N, CA, C and O atoms as a GROMACS GRO file, in nm:
protein
  368
    1MET      N    1   5.262   5.949  15.002
    1MET     CA    2   5.371   5.968  15.072
    1MET      C    3   5.325   5.920  15.248
    1MET      O    4   5.213   5.938  15.296
    2LYS      N    5   5.412   5.874  15.302
    2LYS     CA    6   5.390   5.831  15.448
    2LYS      C    7   5.479   5.911  15.535
    2LYS      O    8   5.590   5.950  15.499
    3THR      N    9   5.431   5.932  15.641
    3THR     CA   10   5.505   6.019  15.749
    3THR      C   11   5.500   5.953  15.875
    3THR      O   12   5.421   5.860  15.891
    4PHE      N   13   5.593   6.000  15.983
    4PHE     CA   14   5.589   5.940  16.101
    4PHE      C   15   5.625   6.052  16.215
    4PHE      O   16   5.682   6.152  16.173
    5THR      N   17   5.599   6.047  16.344
    5THR     CA   18   5.628   6.144  16.438
    5THR      C   19   5.695   6.044  16.560
    5THR      O   20   5.640   5.947  16.612
    6LEU      N   21   5.798   6.087  16.581
    6LEU     CA   22   5.872   6.025  16.708
    6LEU      C   23   5.812   6.070  16.842
    6LEU      O   24   5.800   6.192  16.852
    7PRO      N   25   5.775   6.004  16.940
    7PRO     CA   26   5.728   6.043  17.064
    7PRO      C   27   5.815   6.140  17.133
    7PRO      O   28   5.763   6.223  17.208
    8SER      N   29   5.951   6.137  17.113
    8SER     CA   30   6.031   6.233  17.169
    8SER      C   31   6.050   6.372  17.085
    8SER      O   32   6.113   6.471  17.123
    9ARG      N   33   5.990   6.358  16.980
    9ARG     CA   34   5.979   6.496  16.905
    9ARG      C   35   5.831   6.520  16.840
    9ARG      O   36   5.816   6.530  16.719
   10PRO      N   37   5.738   6.527  16.920
   10PRO     CA   38   5.585   6.548  16.869
   10PRO      C   39   5.567   6.648  16.766
   10PRO      O   40   5.481   6.632  16.679
   11ASN      N   41   5.655   6.764  16.770
   11ASN     CA   42   5.639   6.880  16.668
   11ASN      C   43   5.715   6.861  16.532
   11ASN      O   44   5.723   6.950  16.446
   12ASN      N   45   5.767   6.739  16.521
   12ASN     CA   46   5.834   6.701  16.388
   12ASN      C   47   5.766   6.588  16.335
   12ASN      O   48   5.732   6.490  16.402
   13LEU      N   49   5.747   6.606  16.202
   13LEU     CA   50   5.671   6.519  16.109
   13LEU      C   51   5.788   6.489  16.002
   13LEU      O   52   5.831   6.572  15.922
   14ALA      N   53   5.832   6.351  16.017
   14ALA     CA   54   5.932   6.297  15.925
   14ALA      C   55   5.856   6.233  15.812
   14ALA      O   56   5.743   6.187  15.828
   15ILE      N   57   5.929   6.232  15.683
   15ILE     CA   58   5.874   6.162  15.556
   15ILE      C   59   5.953   6.023  15.554
   15ILE      O   60   6.075   6.010  15.565
   16VAL      N   61   5.855   5.921  15.538
   16VAL     CA   62   5.919   5.772  15.531
   16VAL      C   63   5.984   5.754  15.405
   16VAL      O   64   5.935   5.789  15.297
   17ASN      N   65   6.108   5.694  15.422
   17ASN     CA   66   6.204   5.684  15.302
   17ASN      C   67   6.232   5.526  15.295
   17ASN      O   68   6.352   5.499  15.298
   18HIS      N   69   6.157   5.432  15.287
   18HIS     CA   70   6.188   5.293  15.279
   18HIS      C   71   6.233   5.258  15.159
   18HIS      O   72   6.269   5.140  15.156
   19GLU      N   73   6.248   5.325  15.044
   19GLU     CA   74   6.298   5.294  14.914
   19GLU      C   75   6.420   5.320  14.900
   19GLU      O   76   6.485   5.264  14.812
   20ARG      N   77   6.484   5.429  15.003
   20ARG     CA   78   6.599   5.468  15.007
   20ARG      C   79   6.637   5.544  14.893
   20ARG      O   80   6.753   5.530  14.855
   21ILE      N   81   6.561   5.622  14.829
   21ILE     CA   82   6.568   5.710  14.722
   21ILE      C   83   6.622   5.836  14.770
   21ILE      O   84   6.610   5.868  14.888
   22ASP      N   85   6.689   5.918  14.674
   22ASP     CA   86   6.770   6.040  14.703
   22ASP      C   87   6.658   6.138  14.789
   22ASP      O   88   6.542   6.155  14.754
   23ASP      N   89   6.713   6.193  14.895
   23ASP     CA   90   6.627   6.275  14.964
   23ASP      C   91   6.581   6.404  14.896
   23ASP      O   92   6.477   6.466  14.920
   24ARG      N   93   6.680   6.434  14.803
   24ARG     CA   94   6.636   6.548  14.721
   24ARG      C   95   6.508   6.542  14.632
   24ARG      O   96   6.432   6.635  14.604
   25ILE      N   97   6.499   6.396  14.590
   25ILE     CA   98   6.362   6.372  14.519
   25ILE      C   99   6.238   6.403  14.613
   25ILE      O  100   6.148   6.484  14.590
   26ILE      N  101   6.255   6.312  14.737
   26ILE     CA  102   6.147   6.316  14.837
   26ILE      C  103   6.117   6.466  14.856
   26ILE      O  104   5.999   6.503  14.854
   27LEU      N  105   6.233   6.569  14.877
   27LEU     CA  106   6.207   6.701  14.900
   27LEU      C  107   6.112   6.768  14.776
   27LEU      O  108   6.015   6.841  14.794
   28LYS      N  109   6.159   6.731  14.663
   28LYS     CA  110   6.073   6.803  14.532
   28LYS      C  111   5.938   6.758  14.563
   28LYS      O  112   5.853   6.847  14.573
   29GLN      N  113   5.900   6.621  14.582
   29GLN     CA  114   5.771   6.578  14.589
   29GLN      C  115   5.685   6.656  14.693
   29GLN      O  116   5.577   6.710  14.670
   30VAL      N  117   5.756   6.652  14.817
   30VAL     CA  118   5.695   6.737  14.931
   30VAL      C  119   5.657   6.873  14.885
   30VAL      O  120   5.542   6.914  14.897
   31LEU      N  121   5.761   6.950  14.829
   31LEU     CA  122   5.719   7.091  14.771
   31LEU      C  123   5.620   7.093  14.687
   31LEU      O  124   5.532   7.176  14.704
   32THR      N  125   5.614   7.006  14.585
   32THR     CA  126   5.499   6.995  14.492
   32THR      C  127   5.365   6.960  14.563
   32THR      O  128   5.265   7.028  14.539
   33ARG      N  129   5.361   6.870  14.637
   33ARG     CA  130   5.243   6.855  14.720
   33ARG      C  131   5.185   6.981  14.805
   33ARG      O  132   5.068   7.017  14.809
   34LEU      N  133   5.294   7.039  14.872
   34LEU     CA  134   5.231   7.163  14.952
   34LEU      C  135   5.208   7.269  14.851
   34LEU      O  136   5.122   7.348  14.889
   35ASN      N  137   5.255   7.293  14.743
   35ASN     CA  138   5.220   7.406  14.639
   35ASN      C  139   5.098   7.361  14.589
   35ASN      O  140   5.029   7.449  14.537
   36GLU      N  141   5.048   7.240  14.590
   36GLU     CA  142   4.917   7.206  14.540
   36GLU      C  143   4.815   7.275  14.619
   36GLU      O  144   4.716   7.319  14.560
   37ASN      N  145   4.828   7.291  14.751
   37ASN     CA  146   4.735   7.333  14.854
   37ASN      C  147   4.724   7.495  14.855
   37ASN      O  148   4.823   7.566  14.872
   38LYS      N  149   4.601   7.541  14.835
   38LYS     CA  150   4.587   7.686  14.848
   38LYS      C  151   4.598   7.731  14.981
   38LYS      O  152   4.628   7.850  14.992
   39ASP      N  153   4.583   7.667  15.085
   39ASP     CA  154   4.587   7.698  15.225
   39ASP      C  155   4.740   7.717  15.266
   39ASP      O  156   4.775   7.766  15.374
   40ILE      N  157   4.821   7.673  15.173
   40ILE     CA  158   4.969   7.646  15.206
   40ILE      C  159   5.054   7.756  15.157
   40ILE      O  160   5.032   7.782  15.038
   41HIS      N  161   5.143   7.827  15.212
   41HIS     CA  162   5.235   7.911  15.124
   41HIS      C  163   5.385   7.869  15.156
   41HIS      O  164   5.440   7.886  15.265
   42VAL      N  165   5.436   7.816  15.056
   42VAL     CA  166   5.588   7.793  15.102
   42VAL      C  167   5.671   7.919  15.074
   42VAL      O  168   5.681   7.981  14.968
   43GLY      N  169   5.719   7.940  15.172
   43GLY     CA  170   5.802   8.098  15.167
   43GLY      C  171   5.952   8.070  15.127
   43GLY      O  172   5.989   7.975  15.059
   44LYS      N  173   6.035   8.170  15.181
   44LYS     CA  174   6.169   8.192  15.164
   44LYS      C  175   6.241   8.068  15.201
   44LYS      O  176   6.208   8.011  15.305
   45LYS      N  177   6.338   8.018  15.126
   45LYS     CA  178   6.429   7.915  15.141
   45LYS      C  179   6.560   7.988  15.205
   45LYS      O  180   6.617   8.083  15.152
   46VAL      N  181   6.598   7.924  15.332
   46VAL     CA  182   6.728   7.967  15.401
   46VAL      C  183   6.822   7.865  15.398
   46VAL      O  184   6.794   7.762  15.459
   47LEU      N  185   6.943   7.875  15.329
   47LEU     CA  186   7.045   7.775  15.325
   47LEU      C  187   7.131   7.798  15.444
   47LEU      O  188   7.170   7.908  15.481
   48CYS      N  189   7.158   7.682  15.502
   48CYS     CA  190   7.237   7.657  15.627
   48CYS      C  191   7.355   7.568  15.585
   48CYS      O  192   7.360   7.513  15.476
   49PRO      N  193   7.450   7.559  15.682
   49PRO     CA  194   7.551   7.450  15.633
   49PRO      C  195   7.525   7.300  15.606
   49PRO      O  196   7.582   7.230  15.522
   50SER      N  197   7.428   7.263  15.692
   50SER     CA  198   7.389   7.100  15.707
   50SER      C  199   7.245   7.110  15.649
   50SER      O  200   7.210   6.997  15.615
   51GLU      N  201   7.158   7.194  15.627
   51GLU     CA  202   7.023   7.178  15.599
   51GLU      C  203   6.982   7.308  15.512
   51GLU      O  204   7.051   7.408  15.495
   52ASP      N  205   6.865   7.285  15.465
   52ASP     CA  206   6.776   7.372  15.393
   52ASP      C  207   6.674   7.394  15.456
   52ASP      O  208   6.613   7.292  15.488
   53ILE      N  209   6.613   7.522  15.499
   53ILE     CA  210   6.499   7.557  15.559
   53ILE      C  211   6.386   7.632  15.480
   53ILE      O  212   6.426   7.729  15.416
   54TYR      N  213   6.258   7.605  15.473
   54TYR     CA  214   6.168   7.681  15.395
   54TYR      C  215   6.075   7.715  15.521
   54TYR      O  216   6.024   7.636  15.601
   55GLU      N  217   6.065   7.860  15.514
   55GLU     CA  218   5.962   7.917  15.602
   55GLU      C  219   5.829   7.923  15.532
   55GLU      O  220   5.812   7.986  15.427
   56CYS      N  221   5.735   7.853  15.595
   56CYS     CA  222   5.606   7.805  15.538
   56CYS      C  223   5.490   7.874  15.634
   56CYS      O  224   5.501   7.914  15.750
   57LYS      N  225   5.382   7.873  15.554
   57LYS     CA  226   5.238   7.901  15.629
   57LYS      C  227   5.116   7.811  15.578
   57LYS      O  228   5.083   7.792  15.461
   58PHE      N  229   5.054   7.757  15.697
   58PHE     CA  230   4.929   7.691  15.679
   58PHE      C  231   4.819   7.795  15.716
   58PHE      O  232   4.792   7.810  15.836
   59LYS      N  233   4.766   7.853  15.637
   59LYS     CA  234   4.662   7.950  15.664
   59LYS      C  235   4.736   8.067  15.725
   59LYS      O  236   4.822   8.127  15.660
   60ASP      N  237   4.698   8.110  15.877
   60ASP     CA  238   4.803   8.198  15.941
   60ASP      C  239   4.889   8.140  16.023
   60ASP      O  240   4.939   8.217  16.105
   61LYS      N  241   4.930   8.002  16.029
   61LYS     CA  242   5.014   7.947  16.133
   61LYS      C  243   5.140   7.915  16.059
   61LYS      O  244   5.135   7.868  15.946
   62ASP      N  245   5.259   7.942  16.123
   62ASP     CA  246   5.384   7.905  16.077
   62ASP      C  247   5.421   7.762  16.094
   62ASP      O  248   5.376   7.691  16.184
   63PHE      N  249   5.514   7.719  15.993
   63PHE     CA  250   5.543   7.584  16.004
   63PHE      C  251   5.688   7.581  15.918
   63PHE      O  252   5.704   7.669  15.832
   64THR      N  253   5.780   7.494  15.937
   64THR     CA  254   5.904   7.490  15.861
   64THR      C  255   5.918   7.359  15.782
   64THR      O  256   5.890   7.250  15.831
   65LEU      N  257   5.954   7.374  15.682
   65LEU     CA  258   5.996   7.251  15.610
   65LEU      C  259   6.168   7.248  15.607
   65LEU      O  260   6.239   7.338  15.562
   66ILE      N  261   6.210   7.134  15.661
   66ILE     CA  262   6.349   7.110  15.676
   66ILE      C  263   6.417   6.994  15.597
   66ILE      O  264   6.384   6.877  15.616
   67PHE      N  265   6.508   7.028  15.513
   67PHE     CA  266   6.573   6.932  15.436
   67PHE      C  267   6.712   6.923  15.500
   67PHE      O  268   6.793   7.015  15.490
   68SER      N  269   6.734   6.815  15.563
   68SER     CA  270   6.866   6.797  15.622
   68SER      C  271   6.954   6.683  15.551
   68SER      O  272   6.906   6.580  15.505
   69LEU      N  273   7.081   6.714  15.549
   69LEU     CA  274   7.171   6.601  15.492
   69LEU      C  275   7.171   6.482  15.584
   69LEU      O  276   7.178   6.371  15.530
   70ASP      N  277   7.164   6.489  15.704
   70ASP     CA  278   7.153   6.389  15.783
   70ASP      C  279   7.039   6.328  15.811
   70ASP      O  280   7.047   6.206  15.824
   71ASP      N  281   6.907   6.391  15.827
   71ASP     CA  282   6.787   6.338  15.863
   71ASP      C  283   6.688   6.350  15.735
   71ASP      O  284   6.573   6.315  15.760
   72GLY      N  285   6.706   6.381  15.643
   72GLY     CA  286   6.620   6.377  15.528
   72GLY      C  287   6.523   6.487  15.541
   72GLY      O  288   6.554   6.595  15.592
   73VAL      N  289   6.396   6.457  15.491
   73VAL     CA  290   6.287   6.593  15.487
   73VAL      C  291   6.204   6.566  15.613
   73VAL      O  292   6.170   6.453  15.650
   74GLU      N  293   6.170   6.691  15.680
   74GLU     CA  294   6.101   6.666  15.792
   74GLU      C  295   5.999   6.806  15.795
   74GLU      O  296   6.030   6.901  15.723
   75ILE      N  297   5.893   6.812  15.871
   75ILE     CA  298   5.818   6.951  15.881
   75ILE      C  299   5.816   6.954  16.054
   75ILE      O  300   5.804   6.862  16.134
   76TYR      N  301   5.832   7.085  16.071
   76TYR     CA  302   5.833   7.128  16.210
   76TYR      C  303   5.714   7.235  16.231
   76TYR      O  304   5.699   7.330  16.154
   77CYS      N  305   5.633   7.213  16.337
   77CYS     CA  306   5.540   7.295  16.360
   77CYS      C  307   5.504   7.305  16.529
   77CYS      O  308   5.488   7.207  16.601
   78GLU      N  309   5.498   7.426  16.567
   78GLU     CA  310   5.476   7.435  16.724
   78GLU      C  311   5.325   7.389  16.747
   78GLU      O  312   5.302   7.330  16.852
   79ASP      N  313   5.231   7.407  16.668
   79ASP     CA  314   5.090   7.373  16.669
   79ASP      C  315   5.065   7.235  16.633
   79ASP      O  316   5.055   7.217  16.511
   80ILE      N  317   5.052   7.136  16.705
   80ILE     CA  318   5.023   7.000  16.689
   80ILE      C  319   4.898   7.000  16.593
   80ILE      O  320   4.906   6.930  16.492
   81ASP      N  321   4.809   7.057  16.611
   81ASP     CA  322   4.676   7.042  16.531
   81ASP      C  323   4.698   7.081  16.381
   81ASP      O  324   4.636   7.026  16.290
   82ILE      N  325   4.788   7.178  16.361
   82ILE     CA  326   4.822   7.221  16.227
   82ILE      C  327   4.896   7.114  16.179
   82ILE      O  328   4.856   7.056  16.078
   83LEU      N  329   5.021   7.073  16.247
   83LEU     CA  330   5.087   6.948  16.219
   83LEU      C  331   5.002   6.838  16.156
   83LEU      O  332   5.025   6.800  16.042
   84GLU      N  333   4.908   6.790  16.227
   84GLU     CA  334   4.824   6.659  16.187
   84GLU      C  335   4.752   6.700  16.053
   84GLU      O  336   4.740   6.617  15.963
   85LYS      N  337   4.699   6.847  16.038
   85LYS     CA  338   4.639   6.865  15.904
   85LYS      C  339   4.737   6.860  15.790
   85LYS      O  340   4.704   6.820  15.679
   86ILE      N  341   4.857   6.902  15.819
   86ILE     CA  342   4.970   6.882  15.721
   86ILE      C  343   4.966   6.745  15.689
   86ILE      O  344   4.932   6.711  15.575
   87LYS      N  345   4.996   6.661  15.776
   87LYS     CA  346   5.011   6.503  15.780
   87LYS      C  347   4.904   6.456  15.672
   87LYS      O  348   4.935   6.387  15.575
   88LYS      N  349   4.769   6.501  15.703
   88LYS     CA  350   4.676   6.429  15.639
   88LYS      C  351   4.679   6.472  15.495
   88LYS      O  352   4.655   6.392  15.405
   89TYR      N  353   4.705   6.584  15.473
   89TYR     CA  354   4.719   6.645  15.332
   89TYR      C  355   4.836   6.562  15.252
   89TYR      O  356   4.810   6.502  15.147
   90ILE      N  357   4.954   6.564  15.307
   90ILE     CA  358   5.066   6.513  15.253
   90ILE      C  359   5.034   6.365  15.212
   90ILE      O  360   5.067   6.323  15.101
   91GLU      N  361   4.962   6.278  15.314
   91GLU     CA  362   4.950   6.146  15.302
   91GLU      C  363   4.818   6.106  15.225
   91GLU      O  364   4.770   5.993  15.223
   92MET      N  365   4.768   6.212  15.164
   92MET     CA  366   4.643   6.181  15.069
   92MET      C  367   4.672   6.096  14.947
   92MET      O  368   4.581   6.067  14.869
   0.00000   0.00000   0.00000
């Protein structure tokens, strides 16, 4: 899996979808990958009108996995260092 970050949104890590496959498949792949890491806990799923939000932790740091009908799959984290670690793990 490949990711990218826009300069205007440095706390958001988006998943590349060049093949234009269903974003629900990408979400499932990301969830599977995150659940394989013992340092990552995928928590409660919150349903919103246009997106699903998963409250997650990397060790003791919070991050959010977002599945948006408009934007696809992305990860938000206040701590850019943690976001970089998540990026490296997803792209392995």
